[in-house]
C-alpha positions as a Markdown table, in Angstrom:
| # | Residue | x | y | z |
|---|---|---|---|---|
| 1 | Met | 136.8 | 84.8 | 95.8 |
| 2 | Asp | 138.5 | 88.0 | 94.8 |
| 3 | Ala | 141.2 | 88.1 | 92.1 |
| 4 | Glu | 144.0 | 87.7 | 94.6 |
| 5 | Gly | 142.4 | 85.1 | 96.7 |
| 6 | Val | 143.8 | 81.6 | 97.3 |
| 7 | Leu | 141.8 | 78.5 | 98.0 |
| 8 | Thr | 143.4 | 76.2 | 100.6 |
| 9 | Thr | 142.2 | 72.6 | 100.8 |
| 10 | Ile | 143.3 | 70.0 | 103.4 |
| 11 | Asp | 142.9 | 66.3 | 102.8 |
| 12 | Pro | 144.8 | 63.3 | 104.1 |
| 13 | Glu | 144.2 | 61.4 | 100.8 |
| 14 | Ala | 146.7 | 62.2 | 98.1 |
| 15 | Glu | 144.3 | 60.9 | 95.4 |
| 16 | Asn | 141.7 | 63.5 | 96.5 |
| 17 | Gln | 144.3 | 66.2 | 96.3 |
| 18 | Arg | 145.2 | 65.1 | 92.7 |
| 19 | Ala | 141.6 | 65.1 | 91.8 |
| 20 | Ala | 141.1 | 68.6 | 93.2 |
| 21 | Lys | 144.2 | 69.9 | 91.3 |
| 22 | Ala | 142.8 | 68.4 | 88.1 |
| 23 | Ala | 139.4 | 69.9 | 88.6 |
| 24 | Phe | 140.9 | 73.4 | 89.4 |
| 25 | Ala | 143.1 | 73.1 | 86.2 |
| 26 | Glu | 140.1 | 72.1 | 84.1 |
| 27 | Asp | 138.2 | 75.1 | 85.4 |
| 28 | Gly | 141.1 | 77.4 | 84.5 |
| 29 | Ile | 142.1 | 78.2 | 88.0 |
| 30 | Arg | 145.8 | 79.1 | 88.0 |
| 31 | Pro | 147.9 | 76.8 | 90.2 |
| 32 | Glu | 149.0 | 79.7 | 92.5 |
| 33 | Arg | 145.4 | 80.3 | 93.4 |
| 34 | Ala | 144.9 | 76.9 | 94.9 |
| 35 | Arg | 147.0 | 75.5 | 97.7 |
| 36 | Thr | 146.5 | 71.8 | 98.5 |
| 37 | Ile | 147.8 | 70.5 | 101.8 |
| 38 | Asn | 148.1 | 66.8 | 102.3 |
| 39 | Gly | 147.5 | 66.0 | 105.9 |
| 40 | Arg | 144.9 | 65.5 | 108.6 |
| 41 | Pro | 143.0 | 68.7 | 109.6 |
| 42 | Arg | 143.8 | 68.2 | 113.3 |
| 43 | Asp | 147.5 | 68.3 | 112.4 |
| 44 | Val | 147.3 | 71.1 | 109.8 |
| 45 | Leu | 144.8 | 73.6 | 111.1 |
| 46 | Pro | 146.9 | 74.6 | 114.2 |
| 47 | Arg | 149.7 | 75.6 | 111.9 |
| 48 | Leu | 147.6 | 78.0 | 109.8 |
| 49 | Ala | 147.7 | 81.8 | 110.4 |
| 50 | Asp | 145.2 | 83.4 | 112.7 |
| 51 | Ala | 142.5 | 85.7 | 111.1 |
| 52 | Ala | 143.8 | 84.9 | 107.6 |
| 53 | Tyr | 140.8 | 83.3 | 106.0 |
| 54 | Asp | 137.5 | 84.6 | 104.6 |
| 55 | Leu | 135.7 | 81.2 | 104.6 |
| 56 | Val | 136.3 | 77.9 | 106.3 |
| 57 | Leu | 134.3 | 74.8 | 105.5 |
| 58 | Val | 134.2 | 72.1 | 108.2 |
| 59 | Gly | 132.7 | 68.6 | 107.6 |
| 60 | Ser | 130.6 | 67.5 | 110.5 |
| 61 | Asp | 131.3 | 63.9 | 109.6 |
| 62 | Ser | 134.7 | 63.9 | 111.3 |
| 63 | Pro | 135.0 | 62.8 | 115.0 |
| 64 | Ser | 137.2 | 65.9 | 115.4 |
| 65 | Ala | 134.6 | 68.3 | 113.9 |
| 66 | Ala | 134.1 | 70.3 | 117.2 |
| 67 | Asp | 137.9 | 70.9 | 117.4 |
| 68 | His | 137.9 | 71.9 | 113.7 |
| 69 | Val | 135.2 | 74.4 | 114.3 |
| 70 | Glu | 137.2 | 76.0 | 117.1 |
| 71 | Gln | 140.3 | 76.2 | 114.9 |
| 72 | Ala | 138.1 | 77.6 | 112.1 |
| 73 | Leu | 137.0 | 80.4 | 114.3 |
| 74 | Arg | 140.6 | 81.3 | 115.1 |
| 75 | Leu | 141.4 | 81.3 | 111.3 |
| 76 | Leu | 138.6 | 83.5 | 110.2 |
| 77 | Arg | 139.0 | 87.3 | 109.7 |
| 78 | Pro | 136.2 | 89.5 | 111.0 |
| 79 | Gly | 133.4 | 89.1 | 108.5 |
| 80 | Gly | 134.6 | 85.7 | 107.5 |
| 81 | Val | 132.2 | 82.8 | 107.3 |
| 82 | Leu | 132.4 | 79.4 | 108.9 |
| 83 | Val | 130.3 | 76.7 | 107.1 |
| 84 | Val | 129.5 | 73.4 | 108.8 |
| 85 | Asp | 128.0 | 70.9 | 106.4 |
| 86 | Glu | 125.6 | 68.1 | 107.3 |
| 87 | Ala | 124.5 | 70.3 | 110.3 |
| 88 | Leu | 121.1 | 68.4 | 110.5 |
| 89 | Trp | 122.9 | 65.1 | 110.5 |
| 90 | Arg | 120.3 | 63.2 | 108.4 |
| 91 | Gly | 117.5 | 64.8 | 110.3 |
| 92 | Arg | 118.7 | 63.3 | 113.6 |
| 93 | Val | 119.8 | 66.6 | 115.3 |
| 94 | Ala | 116.2 | 67.7 | 115.8 |
| 95 | Asp | 115.2 | 64.4 | 117.3 |
| 96 | Pro | 115.9 | 64.5 | 121.1 |
| 97 | Ala | 115.7 | 60.7 | 121.3 |
| 98 | Arg | 118.8 | 60.5 | 119.2 |
| 99 | Arg | 121.7 | 60.4 | 121.6 |
| 100 | Asp | 124.4 | 58.6 | 119.6 |
| 101 | Glu | 127.9 | 60.1 | 119.7 |
| 102 | Ala | 127.8 | 61.6 | 116.2 |
| 103 | Thr | 124.4 | 63.2 | 116.6 |
| 104 | Thr | 125.3 | 64.6 | 120.0 |
| 105 | Met | 128.5 | 66.1 | 118.6 |
| 106 | Val | 126.8 | 67.8 | 115.7 |
| 107 | Arg | 124.0 | 69.0 | 118.0 |
| 108 | Glu | 126.6 | 70.5 | 120.4 |
| 109 | Ile | 128.4 | 72.3 | 117.5 |
| 110 | Gly | 125.2 | 74.0 | 116.7 |
| 111 | Arg | 124.5 | 74.9 | 120.3 |
| 112 | Ser | 128.0 | 76.2 | 120.9 |
| 113 | Leu | 127.9 | 78.4 | 117.8 |
| 114 | Arg | 124.5 | 79.7 | 118.8 |
| 115 | Glu | 125.9 | 80.8 | 122.2 |
| 116 | Asp | 129.3 | 82.0 | 121.0 |
| 117 | Pro | 129.5 | 85.8 | 121.1 |
| 118 | Arg | 132.3 | 85.8 | 118.4 |
| 119 | Val | 129.8 | 84.8 | 115.7 |
| 120 | Leu | 126.4 | 85.4 | 114.2 |
| 121 | Pro | 125.0 | 81.9 | 113.2 |
| 122 | Ala | 122.3 | 80.9 | 110.8 |
| 123 | Met | 121.0 | 77.5 | 109.7 |
| 124 | Ile | 120.1 | 76.8 | 106.1 |
| 125 | Pro | 117.8 | 73.7 | 106.2 |
| 126 | Ser | 118.4 | 72.7 | 102.6 |
| 127 | Gly | 119.5 | 69.2 | 102.0 |
| 128 | Asp | 121.3 | 67.9 | 105.1 |
| 129 | Gly | 121.7 | 71.4 | 106.5 |
| 130 | Leu | 124.4 | 74.1 | 106.3 |
| 131 | Leu | 125.2 | 75.9 | 109.5 |
| 132 | Leu | 126.8 | 79.3 | 108.7 |
| 133 | Ala | 128.5 | 81.5 | 111.3 |
| 134 | Val | 129.8 | 85.0 | 110.4 |
| 135 | Arg | 132.8 | 86.0 | 112.5 |
| 136 | Arg | 132.1 | 89.3 | 114.3 |
């Protein structure tokens, strides 16, 4: 993050926000460089500015992850990066026999990003997988 950058984090749990603020302070990050928003991503993301972010991290463990990915694409500047964690979903995404709702949703996120002309996607198969998509 450049010297003027601001980290924005969204979490509905106030305790998680307090822990984040404490961790930022412990690492010497000035308070004005980290904005914590208490709320559910589905409520907060639509209120954030278009094309104003360099990186957006989406957790695939949310039932609303596909909607969060679409919002993230709107939020990213050209050259910005979308990161979807747990993109291999405990190894289940590659197994066509797995058709449960969560696996199907994560698989569809990957498919939609692969076919989306707005991004250049790449999968990092480390751990449980990181799906990266650079906004064109």
